[in-house]
C-alpha positions in Angstrom: 164.5 47.3 -50.3 165.1 43.9 -48.3 162.0 42.8 -45.9 162.5 41.6 -42.6 160.7 38.3 -42.0 158.4 40.4 -39.5 157.9 42.5 -42.4 156.7 40.3 -44.7 154.2 38.6 -42.3 152.3 41.9 -41.2 152.3 42.8 -45.1 150.7 39.2 -45.8 148.2 39.7 -42.8 146.8 42.5 -44.3 146.7 41.2 -48.0 144.9 38.5 -46.7 142.1 40.6 -44.5 141.8 42.8 -47.6 141.1 40.1 -50.2 139.6 37.6 -49.1 136.9 39.6 -48.6 137.2 41.0 -52.2 137.2 37.4 -53.6 133.4 37.2 -52.7 132.4 40.6 -54.1 134.2 40.0 -57.7 132.9 36.5 -58.0 129.7 36.3 -56.0 129.0 32.8 -56.7 129.5 33.0 -60.7 133.6 32.0 -60.3 133.5 28.8 -62.6 130.7 30.7 -65.0 133.7 33.3 -65.9 136.0 31.0 -67.2 135.4 29.0 -70.5 137.1 25.5 -71.9 136.9 23.4 -68.8 137.7 20.1 -69.6 134.9 16.9 -69.3 135.3 14.2 -67.5 133.8 10.9 -67.6 130.7 10.2 -65.5 128.7 6.4 -66.3 127.8 3.9 -69.5 124.2 3.8 -70.1 121.6 2.6 -72.8 121.3 4.8 -75.4 118.7 7.0 -76.1 117.5 8.9 -79.1 119.2 12.0 -79.9 122.4 10.7 -78.0 125.5 11.4 -79.7 126.9 8.1 -81.9 130.6 9.2 -81.0 129.7 8.4 -77.8 128.8 4.9 -78.1 130.9 2.5 -76.1 131.0 -0.6 -78.3 133.2 -2.6 -75.4 130.1 -2.3 -73.7 127.3 -2.6 -76.3 129.4 -6.0 -77.1 129.2 -7.5 -74.2 125.7 -6.6 -73.4 124.4 -6.8 -76.9 122.7 -4.0 -76.4 123.7 0.1 -77.5 125.7 1.7 -74.7 127.0 5.3 -74.5 129.4 7.1 -72.4 128.8 10.0 -70.3 130.4 13.0 -69.5 130.2 15.6 -67.3 132.0 19.1 -67.0 135.1 18.9 -64.7 133.8 21.0 -61.5 137.5 21.4 -60.3 139.9 24.1 -61.5 143.4 24.2 -61.7 144.5 28.4 -61.2 147.9 29.4 -62.4 149.3 32.8 -61.5 152.2 34.1 -63.9 153.5 36.7 -61.5 156.1 39.7 -62.9 158.9 39.7 -60.2 161.1 42.1 -62.0 162.4 45.3 -61.0 160.0 47.3 -63.2 157.4 46.2 -60.4 159.1 48.5 -57.8 157.9 51.7 -59.1 154.9 53.4 -57.8 154.2 57.6 -58.2 151.6 57.3 -56.0 150.9 55.7 -52.4 150.8 52.2 -54.4 153.6 50.7 -56.3 153.0 48.1 -59.2 154.0 45.2 -56.9 151.3 46.5 -54.5 148.8 45.8 -57.0 149.7 42.6 -58.6 150.1 41.2 -55.1 146.8 42.3 -54.1 145.1 40.8 -57.5 146.7 38.0 -57.2 145.7 36.9 -53.3 142.3 38.0 -54.6 142.1 35.4 -57.4 143.8 32.8 -55.3 141.3 33.3 -52.4 138.5 33.0 -54.8 139.4 29.6 -56.1 140.5 28.1 -53.0 136.9 29.1 -51.6 135.6 27.0 -54.9 137.9 23.9 -53.5 140.2 24.4 -56.6 144.1 24.0 -56.9 146.4 27.5 -57.5 149.6 27.6 -58.6 152.5 29.9 -59.4 154.5 30.3 -61.7 157.5 33.9 -60.9 159.3 35.5 -63.5 161.6 37.9 -64.3 163.8 37.8 -67.6 163.9 34.1 -66.8 161.0 31.4 -64.5 162.4 32.4 -60.8 160.2 29.8 -58.9 157.4 27.3 -59.7 154.9 26.3 -56.9 152.8 23.5 -57.8 149.1 24.2 -57.8 147.6 22.6 -54.3 144.3 23.1 -52.5 143.8 25.4 -49.6 144.0 28.6 -47.4 147.8 27.5 -45.7 148.7 27.2 -49.6 147.1 30.5 -50.8 149.3 31.8 -47.4 152.0 30.6 -48.5 151.9 32.0 -52.3 151.1 35.4 -50.9 154.6 35.3 -48.6 156.4 34.6 -51.4 155.3 37.7 -53.3 155.5 39.6 -50.7 159.4 38.6 -49.8 160.7 37.3 -53.2 163.6 39.4 -54.7 164.5 38.1 -57.9 167.9 37.3 -59.5 166.6 38.3 -62.9 167.2 42.3 -63.8 164.9 42.4 -67.0 161.3 40.8 -68.2 160.8 38.0 -70.8 157.4 37.1 -71.1 157.7 34.2 -73.5 159.6 32.3 -70.3 156.9 31.6 -68.2 154.3 30.9 -71.3 156.8 28.1 -72.3 157.5 27.1 -68.4 153.7 26.8 -68.3 152.5 24.3 -71.2 155.5 22.2 -70.1 154.6 21.7 -66.4 150.5 21.9 -66.5 149.9 19.1 -68.8 145.8 19.5 -68.3 143.8 22.9 -69.0 144.3 25.7 -66.4 142.7 29.1 -65.8 146.2 31.4 -66.2 146.4 35.0 -65.5 149.5 36.7 -66.0 150.4 39.3 -64.1 152.8 41.7 -65.0 152.9 45.9 -66.2 154.0 43.8 -69.9 157.2 45.8 -70.4 158.3 43.4 -72.1 161.9 43.1 -73.3 161.6 44.5 -77.6 163.6 41.7 -79.1 161.7 39.1 -77.6 158.0 39.9 -79.5 158.4 37.2 -82.1 159.1 34.7 -79.1 156.4 36.0 -76.8 154.3 35.8 -80.3 155.3 32.0 -81.0 154.6 31.1 -76.5 151.1 32.9 -76.5 149.9 30.9 -79.8 151.0 27.6 -78.3 150.2 28.5 -74.6 146.7 30.1 -75.4 145.4 26.4 -77.4 145.8 24.5 -74.9 145.2 26.9 -71.4 142.7 30.0 -70.9 144.6 32.9 -69.9 144.0 36.0 -69.1 146.3 39.1 -69.0 146.3 42.0 -66.0 148.8 44.8 -67.0 149.2 46.9 -63.9 150.4 50.5 -64.8 151.5 53.7 -62.9 150.3 57.0 -64.7 154.1 57.8 -64.8 154.9 55.1 -67.3 153.1 57.0 -70.3 153.0 60.7 -68.8 155.8 63.1 -67.4 154.8 65.9 -65.1 156.0 69.7 -65.9 158.2 69.8 -63.3 161.9 70.9 -65.2 165.1 68.8 -65.5 165.2 65.3 -63.6 166.9 62.2 -64.1 165.6 59.3 -64.6 166.6 55.3 -64.1 165.5 52.4 -66.3 165.1 50.1 -63.6 165.5 47.3 -65.5 168.7 48.3 -67.4 170.0 50.6 -64.9 170.3 53.2 -67.8 170.3 56.9 -66.8 169.4 59.6 -69.0 168.3 63.3 -67.9 164.7 64.6 -69.6 163.7 68.3 -69.8 159.9 67.8 -68.9 159.6 71.2 -69.5 159.5 70.6 -73.2 156.4 69.4 -74.6 158.2 67.5 -77.3 159.8 65.4 -74.5 156.6 64.4 -73.0 155.1 64.1 -76.3 157.8 61.1 -77.3 157.7 59.9 -74.0 153.6 59.0 -74.5 154.2 58.1 -77.9 156.5 55.7 -77.0 154.6 54.1 -74.3 151.4 53.9 -76.3 153.3 52.4 -79.1 155.0 49.7 -76.8 151.6 48.9 -75.8 149.2 48.5 -78.6 152.5 46.1 -80.1 151.4 43.8 -77.1 147.7 44.6 -76.9 147.8 43.2 -80.6 149.1 40.2 -79.5 147.2 39.2 -77.0 144.5 40.0 -79.0 145.7 37.6 -81.8 145.8 35.1 -79.4 142.8 35.2 -78.1 143.7 36.5 -74.5 142.0 38.5 -72.3 143.6 41.8 -71.1 142.5 44.2 -67.8 144.2 47.3 -67.3 144.8 48.4 -64.0 146.8 51.3 -62.8 148.1 51.7 -59.4 145.8 54.5 -58.1 142.8 53.0 -59.5 140.0 50.4 -57.5 141.4 47.1 -59.4 137.9 45.2 -58.3 136.0 47.4 -60.5 138.7 46.5 -63.5 138.7 42.7 -63.1 134.6 42.7 -62.9 134.6 44.1 -66.2 137.2 41.4 -67.5 135.1 38.8 -65.9 131.8 40.2 -67.7 132.8 40.1 -71.2 133.6 36.6 -71.1 
């Protein structure tokens, strides 16, 4: 469905009102402590003290002053947050009030406002089976609002999902370490799993990555409603299913669980934390669980 500019602005205002408050609820002053792996920046040079690491000795200053000096580093307080957001057709599905797109957009907005309140930069990579758009990291509320507008109104050119693409792009475009969130239903092309593993290995070494999998309960469980026609949103393939058959419903669930287990295993192998959020669940609770585990 094509959204008018008025529809987009109305939705953006609704999301801002809801998620700006939620960002306080989620982080409550502990935003930086939730994320590991921040870099260290040079602060000053001072005279050596007993207990200092000899690897920090500044030999140039030591030679000039004839007294031993060391470099002092401090933890970088400024973070860069990158949002890797799935905009493929499967995000439009939802069997309840919310679609996967609705939840992904609100979670992204909540995270972005949290970064903005801490004076951190926020950037965004929109992807389907390709990188659709890159929004460079910047600070400020107006930049966050621009990102939300894109999430609400963006229409992808790609028709499937390839998660390795935004991960490779992240490594290439961000030279410094970032805190990155992969927001997707994680329904990845099955022939891309080896490429995804390779991309995760490289990206997780350089960046602190967390995955937020948004799913609908009907992705996994079919209701018993007789014979229905279903369509794959990404391939366009249609099939008739007899949902009154226990064997059909069981096969549907088992197929989903196998795909999900494969993705979960890849994330765990590459030290990527994951939150799983259903379209009919409170995403704040699930985000809090993930952050508390870090």
